[in-house]
C-alpha positions in Angstrom: 74.4 132.5 124.0 71.8 130.4 125.4 70.6 127.3 123.1 67.4 125.5 123.6 67.4 121.6 124.2 67.2 119.7 120.7 67.6 116.2 119.6 69.9 114.9 116.8 68.9 111.1 115.8 69.8 108.8 113.4 71.2 105.4 112.4 74.5 103.9 111.5 74.5 101.2 108.8 76.4 98.4 107.1 76.7 99.7 103.3 76.6 96.5 102.0 73.6 94.8 103.7 71.7 97.6 105.0 71.9 96.6 108.5 72.1 98.6 111.5 75.3 98.3 113.4 75.2 97.5 117.0 77.6 99.0 119.5 78.7 102.0 117.3 80.5 104.6 119.3 79.5 108.5 118.2 81.7 110.8 119.6 80.7 114.5 119.4 81.4 117.7 121.6 78.9 120.8 123.0 80.4 124.0 122.5 83.6 122.7 121.3 83.9 121.2 124.6 85.3 117.8 126.0 84.5 114.8 123.7 81.3 112.9 124.9 80.3 109.4 123.5 76.6 107.7 122.5 76.6 104.1 121.6 73.8 102.8 118.9 71.5 100.5 119.8 71.0 96.8 118.2 69.3 98.5 115.3 72.2 100.7 114.6 70.0 103.9 115.6 71.3 106.7 118.0 69.8 109.5 119.8 71.7 112.6 121.3 70.0 115.6 123.5 71.9 118.4 124.0 71.6 122.4 124.6 74.6 123.7 123.0 76.5 123.5 119.7 76.6 119.8 118.7 79.5 118.6 116.7 79.8 115.3 116.0 83.7 114.4 115.3 84.1 110.8 114.9 81.9 107.3 114.5 83.9 104.2 115.1 82.5 100.1 115.2 84.7 97.5 115.9 85.6 96.0 112.6 84.2 98.8 110.6 85.5 101.8 108.9 83.0 105.0 107.9 82.2 105.4 104.2 79.9 108.3 104.4 77.4 110.6 105.9 79.5 112.1 109.2 78.0 115.5 109.2 80.4 118.2 108.9 78.3 120.8 110.0 77.6 121.5 114.0 74.1 121.2 114.8 72.2 124.1 116.5 68.4 122.4 116.3 66.5 119.4 116.1 67.6 116.9 113.2 66.6 113.3 112.4 66.9 110.5 109.7 70.8 111.2 109.7 72.4 108.3 107.7 76.1 107.3 108.4 77.3 104.3 106.4 80.5 102.2 107.2 82.1 99.2 106.0 83.7 96.2 107.3 87.0 97.2 108.2 88.7 94.2 106.6 90.6 96.3 103.6 92.6 94.8 100.4 93.9 97.7 98.5 96.6 98.8 95.9 97.5 100.4 92.6 97.0 99.5 88.8 99.9 100.7 87.0 101.8 100.5 83.7 105.2 99.4 83.2 106.5 103.0 83.9 104.5 103.2 87.1 102.1 105.5 85.9 98.4 105.0 87.4 95.6 103.2 85.5 92.5 104.7 85.6 89.5 102.7 85.3 90.9 99.3 85.6 88.7 96.1 87.0 90.4 94.6 89.6 88.3 91.2 89.9 87.9 89.0 93.2 86.1 86.0 94.8 84.7 85.9 98.2 85.1 82.8 99.6 86.1 81.2 96.3 82.6 82.7 94.9 80.5 85.3 93.9 82.8 86.8 91.4 82.8 90.9 91.8 85.3 93.9 90.6 86.4 96.9 91.8 87.4 100.1 89.8 90.3 102.2 89.9 90.4 105.5 90.7 92.0 108.6 88.8 95.1 107.8 90.6 95.1 103.9 89.6 93.9 102.7 93.5 91.4 100.3 94.4 89.8 98.8 97.4 88.2 95.6 98.4 86.4 95.4 101.8 84.8 92.4 102.8 83.3 91.2 106.4 85.8 89.6 108.9 86.5 85.8 108.6 86.1 86.1 104.6 88.8 85.0 102.1 89.5 87.4 99.2 91.2 86.2 95.6 92.4 88.7 93.1 91.2 86.8 90.0 92.3 89.2 86.9 92.6 92.6 86.0 91.8 94.3 83.0 91.7 98.0 81.2 91.2 99.1 78.0 94.3 99.6 75.9 96.1 96.8 78.1 96.7 93.5 77.9 94.7 90.9 80.4 96.6 90.6 83.3 96.4 87.0 85.5 100.1 86.9 87.3 98.0 88.1 90.6 99.6 89.5 94.1 100.2 86.6 96.6 97.0 85.5 98.3 94.4 85.0 99.1 93.9 87.1 101.2 92.3 86.9 105.0 93.3 90.3 106.8 93.9 93.7 106.4 96.5 93.7 103.3 97.5 97.3 101.5 99.8 98.5 99.3 99.5 95.8 96.8 101.2 96.8 93.4 99.8 95.1 90.2 101.4 96.4 86.7 99.7 96.1 83.3 101.4 96.1 80.0 100.2 97.9 76.7 100.4 95.6 73.9 102.5 96.5 70.9 104.1 94.7 68.1 107.4 93.0 66.9 107.9 92.5 63.3 110.3 90.4 61.8 111.6 88.1 58.8 113.2 84.9 58.6 116.5 84.9 56.1 119.1 82.0 55.0 122.5 83.0 54.9 122.3 84.0 51.3 119.5 86.3 52.1 116.6 84.4 50.7 113.4 84.7 53.2 112.2 81.2 54.5 108.7 80.3 54.7 106.7 79.3 57.5 109.6 79.5 59.5 108.6 79.1 62.9 110.1 81.6 65.5 110.5 80.8 69.1 110.3 83.6 71.6 110.2 84.6 75.4 108.1 87.7 76.9 109.1 88.9 80.2 111.5 85.9 80.7 108.7 83.7 80.6 108.0 80.1 79.1 108.8 79.6 75.3 106.4 80.9 72.8 106.2 80.3 69.2 105.1 82.2 66.1 105.0 80.9 62.4 106.0 83.2 59.5 104.1 83.7 56.5 105.2 82.6 52.8 107.3 85.4 52.4 109.2 84.6 56.1 107.7 87.6 57.8 106.2 87.3 61.2 104.4 89.1 64.2 104.9 89.0 67.8 102.1 91.0 69.9 103.3 91.0 73.7 103.3 93.3 76.6 106.8 93.1 77.9 110.5 92.8 76.8 110.5 90.0 73.9 113.5 87.5 73.3 113.7 85.6 70.4 115.5 82.3 71.2 115.5 80.3 68.2 114.1 79.6 64.8 113.6 76.7 62.6 112.3 75.5 59.4 111.9 72.5 57.4 115.2 71.9 55.4 116.9 74.1 57.4 119.3 73.6 60.5 121.2 75.8 63.0 119.8 78.9 64.3 123.0 81.1 63.7 122.1 84.6 64.9 119.5 87.6 65.6 119.2 90.7 65.0 121.4 93.3 67.5 118.8 94.0 69.6 117.6 91.0 71.3 114.9 92.4 73.9 112.4 94.8 72.2 109.9 96.7 74.2 107.8 99.3 72.5 106.5 99.0 69.1 109.2 97.4 66.4 106.7 96.9 63.5 109.5 98.5 61.1 112.5 97.2 62.8 113.0 93.2 61.0 114.6 90.9 63.3 116.8 89.0 61.3 117.0 85.2 61.9 119.5 83.1 59.8 119.5 79.8 59.5 121.7 77.3 57.3 120.0 75.1 54.4 120.6 71.4 55.0 122.2 69.4 52.5 
């Protein structure tokens, strides 16, 4: 089959700025033959003139990756205004999961560029995210937020100045650990202070109410480490389950204290 001579033209641009990308090279074949190349001009434009089935097989540019616009169907006639979009190739990417390894879709991963310009990207259905930046910039992930999960601020190592993939960020669903403070005679101790840790971190505290009841909302294993109250000395015992994970609203952490004399 004999094809007439025709022209395919378009532009390769930076998706972030809309500027044309100079010296991007477009690889194509004619009638399925050996690869040929054409290079974009300073404004990102290109023109290919052929006689035959034209198939664009790839678009490359130093420091960039393709986002969209590379035609998937071959050309047999004139085509203009083809727009191929690319991003800077400096990528920081990873996955946001819960504590059981399930992906969290729709999480917002917040980051700064060069210490300012706070932005965020949203994770996909598989929990993955990708941040793209111009080469030479500094990316710092500042926080991650997702509906139904505790705010997460313990970020992966950074800041990032070059391509970094495979980051893992874990988030916890909030859960309640309820309990009551008693003395050794089984009487509730009002307004006792209960000390505890979450995920092995620093000591935190919660104050019981007038009936000795307390409630801890956490996003990781809870360990009650001590308790105190006016008129009582010596923390004696905790419940057998020292590391609660999951809703324990109906499970009382019994904290005993010895009355002082």
